[in-house]
N, C-alpha and C positions, 0 to 999 in steps of 0.2 A: 781678731780675724784670724783666721788659719793660714798657714803657709803651704805653697804647693811648689815643689820644684820639677822643672821639665826640662828636658833638652831639646835644643832647636838648632837647625843648621845657621850658619852664620848668614846667609842670605835672608832667612826669615827674620832673624834678629835685627837686620839692618832695616828692612821694610817696617818692623815693628817700632823701632826708633824712630823712623822717620814719620810715621802716621801718629805716633804719640806727640811729638813735637808739634805736627800741624795741627791736631786736635787740642794741643796745651793741657794734656793730661799725662799721667805717668803710665809707663808701660804696662804695669799691673792693672791700672784701670782699664785700660784698652783691651787687654786680655780677658778680664771680668766682663765687660760690656759684650766682647765677641762670644764668650762662652754662654752668657744669659740668651743671647740672640739665637745662637745654635741650638740651645736647650728649647726655647719656645717654639722654634721652628719645628723640632722633633716632635713637641708635644701635639702641635696641629696637624703634623702629618700622621700620628698615631690615632686621631680621632676616627671613628667608624665612618664608612661611606655613607652620605645621605644623598640620596637622588634628588633630582628636580621634582619628580611627582612627591616625594616625601615632603619636601618643602612646600610645594604649592598644591598638594594633594585637595584640598579644599577648594581649589579653583576648576580642577579637571571635571568636566562635564556640566559646568554651571551655565554656560551659554546655550541658548536654543537658536535654532534658524541655522543659515548658512546652507552651503551645498553638502549632500551626504557623502560625496565622493572626495572631500576636500583633501584628504591625506593620501589618496590613491591616484587621482587624476593628475597628469603633469600639465595639463593646460591652466591649472590654476597657478602654477609656479612659472609661466611663460615669461612674465616681466618681473619676476621677484628679483629685487636687489638693484634694479635699474632706476636712474632718477630721471 
C-alpha cells in the first residue's frame, strides 16, 4: 500500500481520532473510507443527466382514453394531494 502524507488542522485531527475510536478502525482506514465515498459520489455526479422521459420513454403515450385537456385544465387538479 502507498503512503500519503497530508496536513490537517488540530481540530480535524481530533475529530478524526474520535471517529476512528468510535468506529474501531485506524485513522488511515477511516480516511480511506471517506476518500472512497467522496470519489464514488463524484463519479455519480459526473454521470450525464438522464431525464424522466429518457428513463420511461417507452411508457409515454401508451395510455388511451382520459380527458384530452388533462395537462392544461386546472379543474383536474382541484383535489390533487388531498386525502
